[in-house]
VOLUMVO-759065 format. One line per 5 residues: for each residue x, y, z of N, C-alpha, C. Coordinates in Angstrom, 1 decimal. Example, Ala and Ser with C-alpha at 12.3 -4.5 7.8 and 13.67 -1.06 7.14 Angstrom:
// residues 2
13.2:-5.7:7.8:12.3:-4.5:7.8:13.2:-3.3:7.8 | 12.8:-2.2:7.1:13.7:-1.1:7.1:12.9:0.0:7.9
This chain:
// residues 292
1.1:-1.2:-0.2:-0.7:0.4:-0.1:1.2:1.3:-0.4 | 0.5:2.4:-1.0:1.3:3.2:-0.5:0.5:4.6:0.6 | 2.0:4.2:1.3:1.8:5.4:2.3:1.1:6.8:2.3 | 0.6:7.4:3.0:0.2:8.7:2.6:0.5:9.4:3.2 | 0.5:11.2:3.0:1.8:12.3:3.8:1.2:12.1:4.3
1.4:13.3:5.3:1.2:14.3:6.6:1.3:15.3:6.2 | 0.8:16.1:7.2:0.8:18.1:6.6:1.8:18.6:7.0 | 1.9:19.5:6.6:3.3:21.0:6.5:3.9:20.9:8.6 | 3.5:20.9:9.1:3.1:20.7:10.0:4.6:19.8:10.5 | 4.6:18.5:10.0:5.2:17.3:10.3:6.8:18.1:9.4
6.7:18.6:8.4:8.3:19.0:8.1:8.1:18.2:6.8 | 6.3:18.3:6.1:7.1:17.0:5.0:6.4:17.9:3.7 | 5.8:16.9:2.6:5.1:18.8:1.3:4.0:18.1:1.4 | 3.0:19.0:1.6:1.9:18.9:2.3:0.9:19.2:0.7 | -0.3:19.0:0.5:-0.5:19.0:-0.7:-2.0:19.0:-0.5
-3.3:20.5:-0.9:-4.6:20.3:-0.5:-4.7:20.5:-2.3 | -5.5:19.6:-2.3:-6.1:18.9:-3.3:-7.6:20.1:-3.6 | -8.5:20.5:-2.0:-9.6:20.9:-1.9:-9.6:21.7:-3.5 | -9.2:23.0:-4.2:-9.7:23.8:-5.0:-8.6:23.0:-6.4 | -9.2:21.8:-6.8:-8.4:21.3:-7.9:-9.6:20.5:-8.2
-10.1:20.4:-8.7:-11.5:19.8:-9.5:-11.1:18.8:-11.2 | -10.0:19.3:-11.6:-9.5:18.6:-13.0:-9.4:17.6:-12.4 | -9.3:15.9:-13.3:-10.1:15.0:-13.7:-8.8:14.4:-14.2 | -7.9:15.2:-14.8:-6.7:14.9:-15.6:-5.7:14.7:-15.2 | -5.9:15.2:-13.7:-4.2:15.4:-13.1:-4.6:14.6:-12.1
-5.4:13.8:-11.8:-5.8:12.4:-10.9:-4.6:11.3:-11.3 | -4.2:10.9:-12.7:-3.5:10.1:-12.2:-1.7:10.3:-11.5 | -1.7:11.9:-12.0:-0.4:11.7:-11.3:-0.6:12.4:-9.4 | -1.6:12.2:-9.2:-1.5:12.7:-7.9:-1.4:11.6:-7.0 | -0.5:11.3:-6.1:0.0:10.1:-6.0:-0.3:9.7:-4.5
0.7:11.0:-4.0:0.8:10.9:-2.2:-0.3:12.3:-2.5 | -1.4:11.3:-1.6:-2.5:12.4:-0.6:-2.0:13.3:0.8 | -1.2:12.6:1.5:-1.5:12.8:2.8:-0.7:11.6:3.3 | 0.6:12.0:4.3:1.3:10.9:4.8:0.9:11.1:6.4 | -0.6:10.5:7.0:-0.5:11.2:8.4:-0.5:9.9:9.1
0.0:9.9:10.5:-0.3:9.2:12.0:0.2:7.9:11.7 | 2.1:8.3:10.5:2.4:6.5:10.6:2.7:5.5:11.4 | 2.8:6.7:12.2:3.9:6.3:13.4:3.2:5.4:13.9 | 2.5:5.3:14.2:0.6:4.5:14.7:0.6:4.1:14.6 | 0.1:3.9:13.2:0.0:2.5:12.2:0.6:2.2:11.4
2.1:2.0:12.0:2.9:1.2:11.2:2.9:-0.4:11.2 | 2.2:-0.9:11.4:1.7:-2.5:11.0:0.9:-2.1:9.5 | 0.4:-1.6:9.3:-0.7:-1.1:8.4:-0.2:-0.7:7.3 | 1.2:0.2:7.2:1.6:0.8:6.6:3.1:0.7:6.2 | 3.9:0.1:5.1:5.5:1.3:5.6:5.7:2.0:5.5
7.1:1.8:6.9:7.7:3.4:7.0:7.9:3.8:6.0 | 9.1:5.2:5.9:9.1:5.9:4.7:10.6:5.0:4.5 | 11.4:5.0:5.5:12.7:3.8:5.0:12.1:2.6:4.2 | 11.2:2.5:4.6:11.0:0.9:3.9:10.7:1.1:2.4 | 9.3:2.0:2.4:8.7:2.1:0.9:10.0:2.8:0.0
10.7:3.5:0.7:12.0:3.6:-0.1:12.8:3.2:-0.9 | 13.3:1.8:0.2:13.3:0.4:-0.2:12.9:-0.1:-1.4 | 11.2:-0.1:-1.3:10.4:-1.1:-1.8:10.5:-0.2:-3.4 | 9.9:1.2:-3.8:10.7:1.8:-4.9:12.2:1.5:-5.5 | 13.0:1.9:-4.4:14.3:1.9:-5.4:14.8:0.4:-5.9
14.0:-0.7:-5.3:13.8:-2.3:-6.6:12.7:-2.1:-7.1 | 12.2:-1.3:-6.7:11.3:-0.9:-8.9:12.0:-0.3:-9.4 | 12.9:0.6:-9.1:13.7:0.8:-9.9:14.2:0.1:-10.9 | 15.0:-0.6:-10.3:15.7:-1.5:-10.2:15.2:-2.1:-11.7 | 14.2:-2.8:-11.4:13.0:-3.5:-13.2:12.9:-2.3:-13.9
12.8:-1.4:-13.5:11.9:-0.4:-14.2:13.2:0.8:-14.5 | 13.9:1.0:-15.1:14.8:2.0:-14.5:14.3:3.8:-15.5 | 13.4:3.6:-16.7:12.5:4.6:-17.7:11.4:4.8:-16.6 | 10.5:4.3:-15.9:8.9:4.7:-15.3:10.2:6.1:-14.6 | 9.2:7.6:-15.0:9.3:8.7:-14.6:8.5:8.3:-12.8
7.2:7.4:-13.1:6.8:7.9:-11.9:7.7:7.4:-10.4 | 8.2:6.3:-11.1:8.1:6.0:-9.4:9.5:6.7:-9.1 | 10.0:7.5:-9.6:11.1:8.4:-9.3:10.3:9.5:-9.3 | 9.0:9.7:-9.5:9.1:10.9:-8.7:8.0:10.2:-7.2 | 7.9:9.8:-7.3:7.1:8.9:-5.4:8.2:8.6:-4.8
9.8:8.2:-5.5:10.4:8.1:-4.1:11.0:9.7:-4.3 | 10.5:10.7:-4.7:11.4:12.6:-4.1:10.1:12.2:-3.4 | 9.3:12.3:-3.5:8.0:12.5:-2.1:9.0:12.0:-1.5 | 9.1:10.9:-1.5:9.7:9.6:0.0:10.3:10.3:1.0 | 11.3:10.7:0.0:12.8:10.9:0.5:12.5:12.9:0.9
11.4:13.9:0.9:11.4:14.4:0.6:10.9:14.5:2.4 | 10.0:13.8:2.3:9.3:13.4:3.5:10.2:13.3:4.7 | 11.2:12.4:4.1:12.4:11.9:5.2:13.2:12.8:4.8 | 13.7:14.2:4.9:13.7:14.9:5.0:15.3:14.9:4.4 | 15.8:14.6:3.4:16.8:13.8:2.6:15.8:14.9:0.9
16.5:16.1:1.0:16.0:17.0:0.3:16.5:17.0:-1.2 | 18.3:16.8:-1.3:18.8:16.5:-1.7:19.0:15.7:-3.0 | 18.4:14.2:-2.0:18.4:13.2:-3.0:16.6:13.0:-3.6 | 15.9:13.9:-3.0:14.5:14.3:-3.5:15.1:15.4:-4.8 | 15.4:16.1:-4.6:15.3:17.2:-6.3:16.1:16.4:-6.9
16.8:16.2:-7.1:17.7:14.5:-7.7:17.1:13.7:-8.5 | 15.9:13.1:-7.7:14.6:12.2:-8.5:13.7:12.8:-8.7 | 13.4:13.9:-8.5:12.4:15.4:-9.3:13.2:15.9:-10.7 | 14.9:15.9:-10.7:14.9:15.9:-12.0:15.5:15.0:-12.7 | 15.4:13.6:-12.9:14.8:12.6:-13.6:13.6:12.2:-13.5
12.9:12.4:-13.1:11.5:12.2:-13.4:11.1:13.4:-14.3 | 11.7:14.6:-13.6:11.4:15.4:-15.5:10.9:15.1:-16.6 | 13.1:15.0:-16.6:13.2:14.4:-17.4:12.6:13.2:-18.7 | 11.8:12.2:-17.7:11.7:11.3:-18.5:10.8:11.7:-18.7 | 9.2:12.1:-17.7:8.2:12.4:-18.1:7.2:13.7:-18.1
8.7:14.6:-18.1:8.2:16.0:-18.3:7.8:17.1:-17.0 | 8.3:18.8:-17.3:8.6:18.5:-15.5:7.8:19.3:-15.5 | 6.2:19.3:-15.7:5.0:19.3:-15.7:4.2:17.7:-14.7 | 4.0:16.7:-14.9:4.7:15.9:-13.8:5.0:16.0:-12.7 | 5.8:16.6:-12.7:6.5:17.2:-10.8:6.9:18.1:-10.7
5.9:20.2:-11.5:6.1:20.5:-10.7:5.2:20.8:-10.0 | 4.5:20.6:-9.6:3.9:21.4:-7.9:4.7:20.3:-7.1 | 5.2:19.8:-7.1:5.7:18.5:-5.5:7.4:19.1:-5.9 | 8.1:19.6:-6.6:9.7:19.8:-6.7:9.2:21.4:-6.5 | 8.3:22.2:-6.8:7.8:23.8:-6.3:7.7:24.0:-5.0
7.2:23.0:-3.7:7.0:23.2:-2.6:8.1:23.2:-1.8 | 8.7:21.9:-2.7:9.7:20.7:-1.7:11.4:22.4:-1.8 | 11.5:22.9:-3.1:12.3:24.3:-3.7:11.5:25.6:-2.6 | 10.1:25.1:-2.3:10.1:27.1:-1.5:10.4:25.8:0.5 | 10.4:25.4:0.4:10.5:24.3:1.6:12.3:24.9:2.1
13.3:24.5:1.1:14.6:24.2:1.1:15.2:26.3:0.6 | 14.4:26.9:1.0:15.2:28.3:0.3:15.1:28.8:-1.0 | 14.9:27.7:-2.2:14.9:28.3:-2.9:13.6:29.3:-3.9 | 13.0:30.2:-3.6:12.4:30.8:-4.1:12.2:30.8:-5.8 | 13.1:31.3:-5.9:12.6:32.2:-7.3:12.5:30.7:-8.3
13.4:29.4:-8.2:12.6:28.6:-8.7:11.5:27.4:-8.4 | 11.7:28.0:-7.1:10.2:27.5:-6.4:8.6:28.0:-7.4 | 9.1:29.4:-7.4:7.5:30.4:-8.3:7.8:30.3:-9.8 | 8.5:29.1:-10.1:8.9:28.8:-11.5:8.4:27.5:-11.4 | 8.3:26.7:-11.0:8.1:25.2:-10.7:6.0:26.0:-10.5
5.9:26.7:-9.6:4.7:26.4:-8.7:3.6:27.3:-10.5 | 4.4:27.9:-11.1:3.7:29.0:-12.2:3.8:27.6:-13.1 | 4.3:27.1:-13.9:4.5:26.2:-14.4:3.0:25.1:-14.1 | 2.9:24.6:-13.0:1.5:23.5:-12.4:0.9:25.2:-12.8 | 0.5:26.1:-11.9:-0.5:26.8:-12.3:-1.8:27.2:-13.8
0.0:27.0:-14.8:-0.9:27.3:-16.0:-1.6:26.7:-16.4 | -1.8:25.6:-16.1:-2.6:24.4:-16.4:-4.0:24.4:-15.2 | -3.5:24.1:-13.9:-4.8:24.4:-13.3:-4.4:25.6:-12.7 | -4.7:26.9:-12.9:-5.4:28.9:-11.9:-5.2:28.1:-10.1 | -6.7:27.3:-10.4:-7.3:27.6:-9.2:-7.0:26.4:-8.3
-5.4:25.7:-8.1:-4.8:25.4:-7.7:-4.6:25.3:-5.8 | -4.7:25.3:-5.0:-5.6:26.5:-3.8:-3.5:26.3:-2.8 | -3.1:24.6:-3.3:-2.0:24.4:-2.8:-0.2:25.6:-3.9 | -0.8:25.0:-4.6:0.4:25.5:-5.7:0.4:27.1:-5.4 | -1.6:27.8:-5.6:-1.5:29.7:-5.0:-1.1:30.2:-3.9
-1.2:28.5:-3.1:-0.6:29.2:-1.4:1.2:29.7:-0.9 | 1.5:28.7:-2.1:2.7:28.6:-1.8:3.8:29.1:-2.9 | 3.1:29.7:-4.2:3.1:30.7:-4.6:4.0:31.7:-4.6 | 2.4:32.8:-3.0:2.3:33.8:-3.0:3.3:33.3:-1.5 | 3.4:32.0:-0.8:4.8:32.2:0.1:5.8:32.5:-0.7
6.6:32.1:-1.6:7.6:32.1:-2.4:7.9:34.0:-2.5 | 6.4:34.4:-2.7:7.1:35.0:-3.6:6.8:37.1:-2.4 | 7.1:36.3:-1.6:6.9:36.9:-0.4:7.8:36.5:0.2 | 8.7:35.3:0.4:10.1:35.2:1.0:10.9:36.3:0.2 | 10.4:36.2:-1.2:11.4:36.8:-1.9:11.7:37.9:-2.2
10.5:38.9:-1.8:10.2:40.2:-1.2:9.8:41.1:-2.1 | 8.9:40.1:-2.8:7.9:40.2:-4.1:6.4:41.1:-3.2 | 5.9:41.4:-2.7:5.0:41.6:-2.4:3.9:41.8:-3.0 | 3.8:42.5:-4.6:2.9:42.4:-5.1:2.1:41.3:-5.4 | 3.2:40.7:-5.9:2.6:39.5:-6.8:2.1:38.2:-5.6
3.3:38.7:-4.7:2.3:37.7:-3.4:1.2:38.0:-2.7 | 0.8:39.1:-2.9:-1.0:39.3:-2.7:-1.6:39.0:-3.4 | -1.3:39.1:-5.0:-2.0:39.1:-6.4:-2.5:37.0:-5.8 | -1.5:36.8:-5.7:-1.6:35.2:-5.1:-2.3:35.3:-4.0 | -2.1:35.8:-3.2:-3.5:35.7:-2.2:-4.6:36.0:-2.1
-4.3:37.0:-3.1:-5.6:37.3:-3.4:-6.9:35.9:-4.1 | -5.6:35.6:-5.4:-6.7:34.4:-6.3:-6.7:32.9:-4.8 | -6.2:33.2:-4.3:-6.4:32.0:-3.0:-7.9:32.2:-2.6 | -7.6:33.7:-2.0:-8.9:33.4:-1.0:-10.3:33.5:-1.9 | -10.1:33.7:-3.0:-11.4:33.4:-4.2:-11.5:31.9:-4.2
-11.1:31.6:-4.6:-11.5:30.1:-4.3:-11.1:29.1:-3.7 | -10.4:29.1:-2.6:-10.6:29.2:-0.8:-11.5:29.3:-0.2 | -12.5:28.0:0.3:-13.8:28.1:0.4:-13.6:28.3:2.2 | -12.7:27.5:3.0:-12.1:27.7:4.2:-10.8:28.6:4.1 | -10.4:29.4:4.2:-8.5:29.7:4.2:-8.2:29.8:5.2
-6.8:29.5:5.4:-6.0:29.6:6.7:-6.2:31.5:6.5 | -6.9:31.8:8.5:-6.5:33.3:8.2:-5.5:33.4:8.7 | -4.4:33.1:8.8:-3.1:33.4:8.9:-2.3:34.0:7.7 | -3.1:33.3:6.5:-2.7:34.0:4.9:-3.6:35.9:4.6 | -4.1:35.1:5.4:-5.0:37.4:5.9:-4.2:37.9:6.4
-3.2:36.8:7.2:-2.5:38.5:8.5:-1.6:38.3:7.8 | -1.0:38.0:7.0:0.4:37.2:5.9:0.3:38.8:4.8 | -1.1:38.3:4.2:-1.9:39.3:3.0:-1.8:40.9:3.4 | -2.3:41.2:5.2:-2.0:42.9:5.5:-1.0:42.6:5.7 | -0.6:42.5:6.3:1.4:42.5:6.5:2.2:43.2:5.6
1.9:42.4:4.4:2.2:43.1:2.7:1.9:44.8:2.6 | 0.3:44.1:2.8:-0.4:45.6:2.4:0.0:46.9:3.0 | 0.0:46.7:4.9:1.0:47.7:5.2:2.7:48.0:4.8 | 3.0:46.8:4.9:4.4:47.4:4.1:4.3:48.0:3.1 | 3.1:48.2:1.9:3.5:48.1:0.5:3.4:49.8:0.3
4.4:50.6:-0.4:4.0:52.1:0.1:2.6:52.2:-0.8 | 1.6:52.8:-0.3:0.7:53.8:-0.5:-0.4:53.1:-0.2 | -0.1:51.6:0.2:-1.3:50.8:0.7:-1.2:51.6:2.3 | -0.6:51.2:3.0:-1.2:51.2:4.9:-1.5:50.2:5.4 | -2.5:50.6:6.5:-3.2:50.2:7.6:-4.5:50.1:6.7
-4.9:51.6:6.4:-6.3:51.7:5.7:-6.6:50.3:4.5 | -6.0:49.6:3.2:-5.7:48.7:2.5:-5.9:47.5:3.4 | -4.7:46.9:4.7:-4.4:46.2:5.6:-5.4:46.4:6.2 | -6.3:47.1:6.9:-7.5:46.7:7.9:-8.7:46.0:6.3 | -9.1:46.3:6.0:-10.0:45.6:4.5:-9.8:44.4:4.8
-8.2:43.9:3.9:-8.1:42.5:4.1:-8.6:42.4:5.4 | -8.2:42.4:6.6:-8.6:41.8:7.4:-9.7:41.1:7.5 | -11.1:42.4:7.1:-12.6:42.7:7.7:-12.5:41.9:6.0 | -11.7:41.4:5.5:-12.6:40.9:4.3:-13.3:39.4:5.1 | -11.4:39.2:5.4:-10.8:37.7:6.0:-11.8:37.0:7.2
-12.0:37.9:7.6:-13.5:37.9:9.2:-14.5:37.4:8.9 | -14.3:38.4:7.5:-16.7:38.6:6.9:-16.1:37.0:5.9 | -15.3:36.2:6.0:-14.9:35.4:4.7:-15.0:34.1:5.8 | -13.8:33.8:7.1:-14.0:32.8:8.1:-14.5:33.4:9.3 | -14.4:33.9:9.9:-15.8:34.6:11.4:-14.7:35.9:11.9
-15.3:35.9:13.0:-14.8:36.6:13.7:-13.5:36.1:14.5 | -12.4:35.2:13.7:-10.9:35.0:14.3:-11.1:36.5:15.5 | -9.9:35.9:15.9:-9.5:36.7:17.1:-8.1:37.1:17.3 | -7.6:36.4:15.8:-5.5:36.4:16.2:-6.2:37.7:14.4 | -7.0:37.6:13.8:-7.6:38.8:13.1:-7.9:39.6:13.5
-8.4:39.3:14.5:-9.8:40.8:15.1:-9.0:41.7:15.8 | -7.4:41.2:16.5:-6.2:41.6:17.1:-5.5:42.6:16.1 | -5.2:41.7:15.4:-4.1:42.6:14.4:-5.3:43.9:13.9 | -6.3:43.9:13.6:-6.5:44.9:13.6:-6.7:45.8:14.3 | -7.2:45.5:15.4:-7.5:46.8:16.8:-5.7:47.4:16.9
-4.8:46.7:16.8:-3.5:47.6:16.8:-3.1:48.1:15.3 | -4.4:47.6:14.1:-3.8:48.7:13.3:-4.3:50.3:13.8 | -6.0:49.8:14.3:-5.8:50.7:14.8:-5.7:51.8:16.2 | -4.9:51.4:17.0:-4.2:52.6:17.7:-3.1:52.7:17.0 | -2.5:52.3:16.8:-1.2:52.6:15.7:-1.7:54.2:15.0
-2.3:54.3:14.0:-3.5:55.3:13.8:-4.3:56.2:14.5 | -4.1:56.2:15.9:-4.2:56.8:16.4:-6.4:56.3:16.1 | -6.1:55.6:16.1:-8.2:54.9:15.3:-8.6:54.4:17.1 | -8.7:55.9:18.1:-8.6:55.2:19.5:-10.3:53.7:19.8 | -11.6:54.8:18.9:-13.0:54.3:19.2:-13.0:53.3:18.6
-12.5:53.5:17.1:-13.0:51.8:16.1:-12.1:50.5:16.9 | -11.3:50.4:17.9:-10.1:49.7:17.9:-10.9:49.6:19.6 | -11.9:50.2:20.4:-12.5:50.0:21.0:-13.6:48.7:20.9 | -14.7:49.6:19.6:-15.9:48.5:19.4:-15.5:47.8:18.8 | -14.5:46.9:17.6:-13.4:45.6:17.8:-13.2:44.7:19.3
-12.8:45.4:19.8:-12.4:44.3:21.3:-13.7:44.4:21.5 | -14.9:45.1:21.3:-15.9:44.8:21.9:-16.3:43.7:21.5 | -16.2:43.0:20.3:-16.3:42.1:20.0:-15.8:41.0:20.6 | -14.2:41.0:20.6:-14.2:39.9:21.4:-14.5:39.2:23.0 | -15.5:40.2:23.3:-15.6:40.4:24.7:-16.4:38.2:24.7
-17.6:37.8:24.3:-17.9:36.5:24.5:-16.1:36.0:24.2 | -15.3:36.2:23.2:-14.6:34.6:23.1:-13.4:35.2:24.3 | -13.2:36.2:24.4:-12.6:36.3:25.8:-12.8:36.1:26.5 | -14.3:35.8:26.9:-14.5:35.6:28.6:-15.1:36.7:29.4 | -14.7:37.6:28.7:-14.4:39.3:29.8:-13.8:38.6:30.8
-12.5:38.9:30.3:-11.3:38.7:31.2:-11.5:39.5:32.1 | -10.3:39.3:33.2:-9.5:41.0:33.2:-7.9:40.8:32.7 | -7.9:40.1:32.2:-6.7:40.9:30.6:-7.8:42.0:30.0 | -9.4:41.6:29.0:-9.8:41.6:28.7:-10.8:42.8:28.9 | -10.8:43.4:30.2:-10.9:44.8:31.0:-10.1:45.9:31.5
-8.8:45.2:31.0:-7.3:46.0:31.1:-7.1:46.9:29.8 | -7.5:46.2:28.7:-7.5:46.2:27.0:-8.4:47.6:27.4 | -9.7:47.4:27.4:-10.5:47.8:27.0:-10.7:49.2:27.7 | -10.4:49.0:30.0:-10.1:50.4:30.5:-8.8:51.2:29.7 | -7.5:50.6:29.5:-6.4:51.7:28.3:-7.8:52.5:27.7
-7.6:51.0:26.7:-8.4:52.5:25.5:-9.7:53.3:25.9 | -10.3:53.2:27.0:-11.3:53.9:27.2:-10.3:55.0:27.8 | -9.1:55.0:28.4:-8.9:56.8:29.0:-8.1:57.3:27.6 | -8.1:56.4:26.4:-7.4:57.4:25.0:-8.8:58.7:25.0 | -9.7:57.6:24.8:-11.1:58.6:24.5:-11.6:59.4:25.9
-11.3:59.6:26.7:-11.8:59.9:27.9:-13.3:59.8:28.4 | -13.5:58.9:28.5:-14.1:57.6:29.1:-13.7:57.3:30.9 | -13.2:58.4:31.4:-12.5:57.7:32.1:-13.6:56.9:33.5 | -15.3:57.6:33.5:-15.7:56.8:34.5:-16.0:55.3:33.9 | -15.6:55.0:32.7:-16.6:53.6:32.7:-15.1:52.8:32.4
-14.0:53.3:32.2:-12.3:52.8:32.7:-12.5:52.0:34.3 | -13.0:53.4:34.9:-12.4:52.7:36.2:-13.8:52.1:36.7 | -14.5:51.4:35.9:-15.6:50.6:36.3:-14.5:49.0:35.7 | -14.4:49.1:34.6:-13.6:47.9:33.8:-12.5:47.6:34.7 | -11.1:48.6:34.9:-10.8:48.1:36.5:-10.5:47.6:37.4
-11.9:48.0:38.1:-12.8:47.8:39.1:-12.8:46.5:39.2 | -13.7:46.1:37.9:-14.2:44.6:37.7:-12.6:43.7:37.3 | -11.9:44.2:36.3:-10.7:42.9:36.6:-9.7:42.9:37.4 | -9.9:44.9:38.7:-9.3:43.8:39.9:-10.3:42.8:41.1 | -10.9:42.8:40.2:-12.8:41.7:41.4:-11.7:39.9:41.0
-12.2:40.4:39.5:-11.6:39.1:38.7:-10.4:38.7:39.2 | -9.6:39.3:39.5:-8.1:38.6:40.2:-7.6:38.5:41.0 | -8.7:39.4:41.8:-8.7:38.9:43.1:-8.9:37.2:43.8 | -7.7:37.0:45.0:-8.1:35.4:45.3:-7.3:34.7:43.7 | -6.7:35.0:43.1:-6.7:33.5:42.2:-5.5:33.6:42.2
-4.5:32.7:41.6:-2.9:32.8:42.1:-2.2:33.2:41.6 | -1.0:33.9:41.9:-0.8:35.1:40.8:0.8:34.0:40.4 | -0.3:33.6:39.0:1.4:33.1:37.9:1.6:35.0:38.0 | 2.9:34.5:37.0:4.2:35.1:36.1:2.9:36.4:34.7 | 1.8:35.8:34.3:1.0:36.3:33.5:0.1:37.7:34.0
-0.6:36.2:35.4:-0.6:37.4:36.6:-0.7:38.7:36.9 | 0.6:38.9:37.3:1.3:39.3:37.6:1.5:40.7:37.0 | 1.9:40.4:35.7:2.3:41.3:34.5:0.8:42.2:34.7 | -0.2:41.0:34.2:-1.4:42.1:34.9:-2.0:43.3:35.9 | -2.1:42.7:36.6:-1.9:43.0:37.8:-0.9:44.5:38.0
0.0:44.8:37.2:1.4:45.9:37.1:-0.1:47.1:36.3 | 0.0:46.1:35.4:-0.5:46.8:34.3:-1.7:46.9:35.0 | -3.1:47.0:36.1:-3.7:47.8:36.2:-3.7:48.3:37.6 | -2.7:48.2:38.2:-2.5:48.9:39.3:-1.4:50.8:38.5 | -0.9:50.5:37.6:-0.9:51.6:36.3:-1.6:51.9:36.1
-3.1:51.9:35.2:-3.8:52.7:34.9:-4.4:53.1:36.1 | -4.5:52.5:37.1:-5.0:53.5:38.3:-4.4:54.1:39.1 | -3.3:54.1:38.6:-2.5:55.4:38.9:-2.6:56.3:38.1 | -2.3:56.5:36.5:-3.0:57.7:35.8:-4.0:57.7:36.0 | -5.4:57.6:36.3:-6.6:58.4:36.8:-6.5:58.9:37.6
-5.9:58.6:38.8:-6.0:59.0:40.1:-6.8:59.1:41.0 | -7.4:59.6:41.9:-7.7:59.1:42.8:-9.6:59.3:42.8
């Protein structure tokens, strides 16, 4: 049985096929996911065993591009990038570069060869322009190569075809917009809001939006955004302290005092962990700013 691949967090190649709907590509999609192989060793061979099996098959069929491609993926999963790239090169010579463009492009990104990664992923996207994996990795490669404009184009294309995008991609796109000349925080906020409209009120997106509002001294807008996180944060002491700090900035001192009092009551009696000590110190600092 051909082993399956784990996701990117396991340090191996990751392929997201949700956006790919071209039946012709199915023949060359060999390994979709290598997952939990350590706990399923009885059902699936180890990577080392799988590489040995593929090597034995290649001795009998040395011109089989598919076997070279499969072994390249296995080598990549094993962390043997040089051998993986060598097998991808042989597979490309025997069967054409388009058959390895996606997998090799993702591996080239992972080893920091961003321009080459963009080349291979671009070749794949010429045939399959809605492939979410290729769009994601080419956006990352462009970002790492310092081409923010190109990265932004691919991120936006990814958001258009992906039904449930990774919120982190919206953060990346927003950061690119922050750094782009002539864009700034306004367009970055639009990107974050577009992300929350699509994936829901994700705290990490709203948190970044709040920081941008504060940086631009739009404190009232930051307060409105922070209030949307009350349920998610449970209206706990940190939320009350943060809200109080913003309320002080807009001269709503009575309301700020109320939230500081609530935070103080919430912290009372709790074990003073390092994080809670920091919260208490911030609370006391804000109370000192307000005076008696």
